[in-house]
C-alpha positions as CSV (number, residue, x, y, z in Angstrom):
1,M,1.0,-20.4,-42.2
2,N,-1.6,-17.8,-43.4
3,F,-3.8,-19.2,-40.7
4,L,-1.2,-18.8,-38.1
5,R,-0.6,-15.1,-39.2
6,A,-4.3,-14.4,-39.3
7,Q,-4.7,-15.8,-35.8
8,W,-1.7,-14.4,-34.1
9,W,-3.4,-12.4,-31.5
10,K,-5.2,-15.5,-30.3
11,W,-2.2,-17.6,-30.0
12,L,-0.6,-14.5,-28.2
13,S,-3.5,-14.6,-25.6
14,V,-2.7,-18.3,-25.1
15,A,0.9,-17.7,-24.6
16,I,0.5,-14.6,-22.2
17,L,-2.0,-16.5,-20.1
18,F,0.2,-19.4,-19.8
19,Y,3.1,-17.4,-18.7
20,A,0.7,-15.7,-16.2
21,L,-0.6,-19.1,-14.9
22,I,2.9,-20.5,-14.3
23,G,3.9,-17.5,-12.4
24,S,0.8,-17.3,-10.2
25,F,1.2,-20.9,-9.1
26,F,5.1,-21.3,-8.9
27,V,6.6,-18.1,-7.8
28,P,7.0,-18.4,-3.9
29,L,5.7,-15.8,-1.4
30,G,8.3,-13.6,0.3
31,A,9.1,-13.7,3.9
32,G,6.7,-12.5,6.7
33,I,5.9,-12.7,10.2
34,T,2.8,-14.9,11.0
35,K,2.6,-15.0,14.8
36,I,4.2,-13.9,18.0
37,S,3.4,-15.5,21.3
38,P,2.7,-14.2,23.9
39,A,0.9,-11.1,22.0
40,T,0.7,-9.1,25.5
41,F,3.3,-8.4,28.0
42,Q,3.6,-5.9,30.9
43,P,6.4,-3.7,32.3
44,D,9.2,-4.6,34.7
45,S,9.1,-8.2,33.6
46,T,11.2,-10.1,31.2
47,F,9.3,-11.9,28.5
48,T,10.5,-14.5,26.0
49,F,8.8,-14.2,22.8
50,Q,8.4,-16.9,20.2
51,I,8.3,-15.3,16.8
52,K,7.0,-17.5,13.9
53,T,7.8,-16.5,10.3
54,Y,6.8,-17.6,6.8
55,H,9.2,-18.6,3.9
56,A,12.1,-17.1,5.8
57,H,15.6,-18.2,5.6
58,L,16.9,-17.5,9.1
59,Q,19.5,-20.3,9.2
60,S,20.5,-20.2,5.7
61,A,24.3,-19.6,5.1
62,D,23.3,-16.7,2.8
63,A,21.0,-15.0,5.3
64,G,24.1,-13.3,7.0
65,K,23.3,-11.6,10.2
66,V,19.9,-12.0,11.5
67,Q,18.6,-8.9,13.5
68,V,15.4,-8.4,15.3
69,W,14.0,-5.1,16.6
70,F,10.9,-4.1,18.7
71,K,9.6,-0.9,17.1
72,H,7.4,1.9,18.6
73,K,6.4,4.6,16.2
74,S,10.1,5.7,14.9
75,N,12.1,4.2,17.7
76,Y,13.8,0.7,17.5
77,Y,14.6,-1.1,20.6
78,C,17.1,-4.1,20.7
79,P,15.8,-7.4,22.4
80,L,17.8,-8.3,25.6
81,D,18.7,-11.7,23.8
82,F,17.5,-13.7,20.9
83,H,18.4,-17.0,19.2
84,V,17.3,-18.7,15.9
85,I,15.7,-21.9,16.5
86,D,15.2,-22.9,12.6
87,D,14.4,-21.1,9.3
88,N,10.9,-19.8,10.5
89,L,11.1,-19.7,14.3
90,L,13.2,-17.6,16.7
91,E,12.9,-16.5,20.4
92,A,13.6,-13.1,21.7
93,Q,13.7,-11.7,25.2
94,F,12.3,-8.1,25.7
95,A,11.3,-6.0,28.6
96,I,10.1,-2.3,29.2
97,P,10.6,-0.5,32.7
98,V,7.4,0.9,34.2
99,S,8.9,4.4,34.1
100,M,8.3,4.3,30.2
101,Q,4.9,3.1,30.1
102,D,3.2,6.4,30.2
103,S,5.2,7.6,27.1
104,L,4.3,4.7,24.9
105,K,1.3,5.8,23.2
106,P,-0.2,3.8,21.5
107,A,1.0,1.1,23.8
108,S,1.8,-1.5,20.9
109,F,5.1,-2.8,19.2
110,D,5.9,-3.8,15.8
111,I,8.2,-6.6,15.3
112,V,10.8,-6.1,12.7
113,I,13.4,-8.8,11.3
114,N,16.0,-8.4,8.7
115,N,18.9,-10.5,7.2
116,D,20.7,-10.2,3.8
117,L,18.4,-13.0,2.0
118,D,14.8,-12.0,3.0
119,G,15.6,-8.2,3.6
120,T,13.4,-6.3,6.1
121,F,9.9,-7.6,7.0
122,A,7.7,-6.8,10.0
123,L,4.4,-7.5,11.7
124,R,2.5,-4.2,12.7
125,D,1.1,-4.1,16.2
126,A,2.4,-7.4,17.1
127,L,2.8,-6.7,20.8
128,T,0.5,-5.0,23.2
129,L,1.8,-3.5,26.4
130,R,-0.6,-3.9,29.4
131,K,0.1,-1.0,31.6
132,I,0.4,-1.4,35.4
133,A,0.3,0.8,38.5
134,A,3.6,2.3,39.2
135,T,5.0,0.6,42.5
136,D,8.1,0.3,44.1
137,T,10.0,-2.6,42.7
138,A,13.4,-4.2,43.1
139,I,13.3,-5.3,39.4
140,T,15.6,-3.2,37.1
141,V,14.9,-3.4,33.3
142,K,17.5,-2.4,30.9
143,T,16.1,-1.7,27.3
144,E,18.1,0.2,24.9
145,L,17.4,2.2,21.6
146,C,18.8,0.9,18.4
147,E,20.2,2.4,15.3
148,P,19.4,-0.3,12.8
149,E,22.2,-1.1,10.3
150,V,20.7,-2.8,7.4
151,K,22.8,-4.3,4.5
152,H,19.9,-5.3,2.5
153,N,16.6,-4.0,3.0
154,K,14.7,-5.6,0.1
155,H,14.7,-9.5,-0.3
156,T,17.2,-10.8,-2.8
157,T,15.1,-13.7,-3.7
158,F,12.5,-13.5,-6.5
159,S,9.1,-13.7,-5.0
160,F,5.7,-12.2,-4.5
161,P,5.3,-9.7,-1.6
162,Y,4.1,-10.9,1.8
163,R,0.8,-8.9,2.5
164,E,-0.9,-9.2,5.8
165,I,-4.5,-10.5,5.5
166,L,-3.8,-11.7,1.8
167,Y,-1.0,-14.0,2.3
168,E,-1.1,-16.7,-0.5
169,T,-4.4,-15.3,-1.8
170,I,-2.5,-12.5,-3.3
171,R,-2.2,-14.9,-6.3
172,N,-5.8,-14.0,-7.1
173,T,-4.7,-10.6,-8.3
174,F,-4.0,-12.3,-11.6
175,Y,-7.5,-13.5,-12.0
176,H,-10.0,-11.3,-10.1
177,V,-8.6,-7.9,-11.2
178,P,-8.3,-8.6,-15.0
179,M,-12.0,-9.8,-15.2
180,W,-12.9,-6.2,-14.4
181,F,-10.6,-4.9,-17.1
182,V,-12.2,-7.4,-19.8
183,M,-15.5,-6.2,-18.6
184,T,-14.6,-2.5,-19.1
185,M,-13.3,-3.2,-22.7
186,M,-16.5,-5.1,-23.6
187,V,-18.6,-2.3,-22.2
188,L,-16.8,0.0,-24.5
189,V,-17.1,-2.3,-27.4
190,C,-20.9,-2.5,-26.7
191,F,-21.0,1.4,-26.6
192,V,-19.1,2.0,-29.8
193,A,-20.8,-0.6,-31.9
194,S,-24.2,0.7,-30.5
195,L,-23.4,4.2,-31.8
196,V,-22.3,2.7,-35.3
197,F,-25.6,1.0,-35.4
198,L,-27.5,4.1,-34.6
199,I,-25.8,6.1,-37.1
200,N,-25.5,3.7,-40.1
201,C,-28.1,1.0,-39.1
202,N,-25.2,-1.4,-39.7
203,K,-26.8,-4.8,-38.7
204,N,-23.2,-6.3,-38.0
205,A,-22.7,-3.5,-35.5
206,D,-25.9,-4.4,-33.7
207,I,-24.7,-8.1,-33.5
208,I,-21.4,-7.0,-32.0
209,A,-23.1,-4.7,-29.6
210,H,-25.4,-7.6,-28.7
211,Q,-22.5,-10.3,-28.0
212,A,-20.3,-7.7,-26.4
213,A,-22.9,-7.3,-23.7
214,V,-23.2,-11.1,-23.3
215,V,-19.3,-11.2,-22.7
216,T,-19.5,-8.3,-20.4
217,L,-22.0,-10.3,-18.2
218,L,-19.7,-13.3,-18.5
219,F,-16.5,-11.6,-17.2
220,G,-18.6,-9.4,-14.8
221,A,-19.9,-12.7,-13.2
222,C,-16.4,-14.1,-12.9
223,G,-15.1,-10.9,-11.4
224,Y,-17.7,-10.8,-8.8
225,F,-17.5,-14.3,-7.9
226,T,-13.7,-14.5,-7.5
227,G,-14.0,-11.3,-5.5
228,L,-16.7,-12.9,-3.2
229,I,-14.5,-15.9,-2.5
230,W,-11.5,-13.8,-2.0
231,S,-13.2,-11.7,0.6
232,K,-14.7,-14.5,2.5
233,Y,-11.1,-16.0,3.1
234,T,-9.4,-12.7,3.9
235,W,-11.9,-10.0,5.3
236,Y,-14.6,-12.2,6.6
237,I,-13.0,-15.4,7.7
238,G,-15.5,-17.7,9.6
239,L,-18.6,-16.0,8.4
240,D,-21.3,-17.6,6.3
241,W,-21.9,-16.8,2.7
242,G,-25.1,-14.8,3.5
243,T,-23.2,-12.5,5.8
244,V,-20.4,-12.1,3.4
245,V,-22.8,-11.0,0.7
246,S,-24.7,-8.6,2.8
247,K,-21.4,-7.1,4.2
248,L,-20.0,-6.5,0.8
249,L,-23.0,-4.9,-0.5
250,I,-23.0,-2.4,2.5
251,E,-19.3,-2.1,3.4
252,D,-17.6,-2.3,0.1
253,I,-18.6,0.2,-2.5
254,K,-16.5,-1.1,-5.3
255,L,-17.9,-4.6,-5.4
256,A,-21.4,-3.4,-4.7
257,G,-21.0,-0.9,-7.6
258,A,-19.8,-3.6,-9.9
259,L,-22.6,-5.8,-9.1
260,V,-25.1,-3.2,-10.0
261,A,-23.1,-2.6,-13.3
262,V,-23.6,-6.3,-14.0
263,L,-27.4,-5.7,-13.4
264,V,-27.5,-2.8,-15.8
265,Y,-26.3,-5.2,-18.7
266,I,-28.7,-8.0,-17.6
267,V,-31.5,-5.5,-18.2
268,Y,-30.1,-4.7,-21.8
269,L,-30.5,-8.4,-22.6
270,I,-34.0,-8.5,-21.1
271,I,-34.9,-5.5,-23.2
272,R,-33.8,-7.4,-26.4
273,E,-35.9,-10.4,-25.6
274,L,-39.0,-8.6,-24.4
275,I,-39.4,-6.4,-27.6
276,E,-41.0,-8.8,-30.3
277,D,-40.1,-6.4,-33.2
278,K,-36.3,-7.2,-33.6
279,S,-35.6,-3.9,-35.5
280,K,-37.2,-1.8,-32.7
281,A,-35.5,-4.0,-30.0
282,S,-32.1,-3.2,-31.6
283,K,-32.7,0.4,-31.7
284,V,-33.9,0.6,-28.0
285,A,-31.1,-1.5,-26.8
286,A,-28.7,0.7,-28.6
287,Y,-30.1,3.7,-26.9
288,Y,-30.1,1.7,-23.6
289,S,-26.4,0.9,-24.1
290,I,-25.4,4.6,-24.1
291,F,-27.1,4.8,-20.6
292,G,-25.5,1.7,-19.5
293,M,-22.1,3.0,-20.5
294,I,-22.6,6.3,-18.5
295,A,-23.9,4.2,-15.5
296,F,-21.0,1.6,-15.7
297,M,-18.5,4.5,-15.5
298,F,-20.3,6.2,-12.6
299,L,-20.8,3.1,-10.6
300,V,-17.2,1.7,-11.1
301,F,-15.0,4.7,-11.6
302,V,-16.8,7.7,-10.1
303,I,-18.5,6.5,-7.0
304,P,-15.4,4.7,-5.4
305,R,-13.4,8.1,-5.6
306,L,-16.2,9.5,-3.4
307,T,-15.9,7.0,-0.6
308,D,-13.6,4.6,1.2
309,S,-13.4,0.9,0.6
310,M,-11.5,-2.2,1.8
311,H,-10.0,-2.7,-1.5
312,P,-6.3,-1.8,-2.1
313,G,-5.8,1.8,-3.0
314,N,-8.6,2.8,-0.6
315,G,-9.3,6.4,0.4
316,G,-11.0,7.5,-2.8
317,N,-8.8,5.7,-5.3
318,P,-10.7,3.1,-7.3
319,A,-7.5,1.5,-8.4
320,F,-4.2,0.3,-6.9
321,S,-1.9,2.5,-5.0
322,K,1.8,2.7,-5.9
323,Y,2.3,0.4,-2.7
324,D,0.2,-2.3,-3.8
325,L,2.1,-3.7,-6.6
326,D,5.9,-4.5,-6.5
327,S,8.2,-5.3,-9.4
328,S,7.6,-9.3,-9.1
329,L,3.9,-8.7,-9.3
330,R,4.0,-6.4,-12.2
331,M,6.0,-8.9,-14.3
332,F,2.7,-11.2,-14.2
333,F,-0.1,-8.8,-13.5
334,Y,0.2,-6.6,-16.5
335,P,0.7,-9.7,-18.9
336,A,-2.4,-11.3,-17.3
337,V,-4.6,-8.1,-17.8
338,I,-3.4,-8.1,-21.6
339,G,-3.9,-12.0,-21.9
340,W,-7.5,-12.0,-20.4
341,I,-8.5,-9.0,-22.5
342,L,-7.2,-10.7,-25.8
343,L,-9.2,-13.9,-24.5
344,G,-12.3,-11.7,-23.9
345,F,-12.1,-10.6,-27.7
346,W,-11.5,-14.1,-28.8
347,I,-14.8,-15.1,-27.1
348,L,-16.5,-12.3,-28.7
349,A,-15.3,-13.0,-32.1
350,I,-16.6,-16.7,-31.7
351,R,-19.9,-15.5,-30.5
352,V,-20.1,-12.9,-33.4
353,R,-19.2,-15.6,-36.0
354,I,-22.0,-18.1,-34.4
355,K,-24.5,-15.2,-34.7
356,L,-23.7,-14.3,-38.4
357,L,-24.0,-17.9,-39.3
358,E,-27.4,-18.2,-37.6
359,E,-28.6,-15.0,-39.5
360,K,-27.5,-16.6,-42.9
C-alpha cells in the first residue's frame, strides 16, 4: 500500500492516458459535407446537385426536418427542390438567373445543411458560378432568399468536430500537441536544475539537467515526426516526403522553429560528450542550458507571433484559437496533456535513477 501511495502520480498518468486513448479512438466524428457534384454551374439553367455528407443522420427518425441552403456571404437561398436519398446523400436543385450574376462577388456558394440531430454543418466555397454573357433567353429561373429557422444549431450527439482538411486526423491532436508540452516542461527542468548546479555544485542537479535534456529530445522527436506525418496527409497530400520536409521548413515557422529547438539540445549533449573533463563539461553544459532555454522560448513562443503559419491559431498566435477546440475535444485534450507530462516526468525519474546507480 505504501508503494501505491508513493507512486500515485505514475498510476494517475497511466489512467489519464488510457482515458485519452479510449476517447481518441472511439468518439465518432461529427457530421460534415465531403463533396458536391457538380462543383460548378452557370446562370439560367437548373442544376441537380448531389451532396455527400459524412457521419450525418439525414434519414434518422430523430433528425426531424432536414434543411438545405445555398449561402452567399450573409444571404441564404432555398433550393428549388431537394430530397434525401440516404443518411449521407441528398440531391438538391438550384438555379441563379443571369440578372444576378454580376452582383455575386465572389462567385461562390457555401452549402449549409441542418437537422435536429446533426445541428448545422457546411462546406465553404462548395459551388462556383461560371458567369455567362447576358443574352435574351426564354428561360425564367426563380430563386428565393430564405430566413433559416433552426431548432438545433449544434449537434446533439457526442462527437468530435468535423474540420475541413483534418477530418479523422483531428485525433492526432491528443498525441502531437502534448509532445511539445512535455518538451517545454523538460526544457524548464533542465534550466532550473542547471541553475541549481551552478549555484550549489549539486551533482544530483547536474544529473537531472542532463537526463531532462535527453527526455527533451525524445519528446521533441516524437512531436516533430507526428507533425510531419500529420502534415503529409492534410496539407501536402500526394507530395513525396522530401518535398514535405522542405515545405515545412520554409512555409511553416512553428515546426521549423521546433526543429531548430531540438537541434539546440542535441548540441547540449554533444558538449557533454566532447569535453573530457566531466566537471568542466557539466559547468559548460549548465551555462549552455541557459542559452538553450532562451533560444527555445524565442524559437517556439516568440517567432510564431511575428509571422503567419498553417497551424491552427495562425495569424501571429502560436497556440490554439478559441475556435479550434470545442467541448468534446477539451474533455480529452487537456487530460492527454496532463497524462503525457506525467509520463515525461516518469521517464525522467527512471533515467535519473539509472544514472545515480551507475554513479555508485
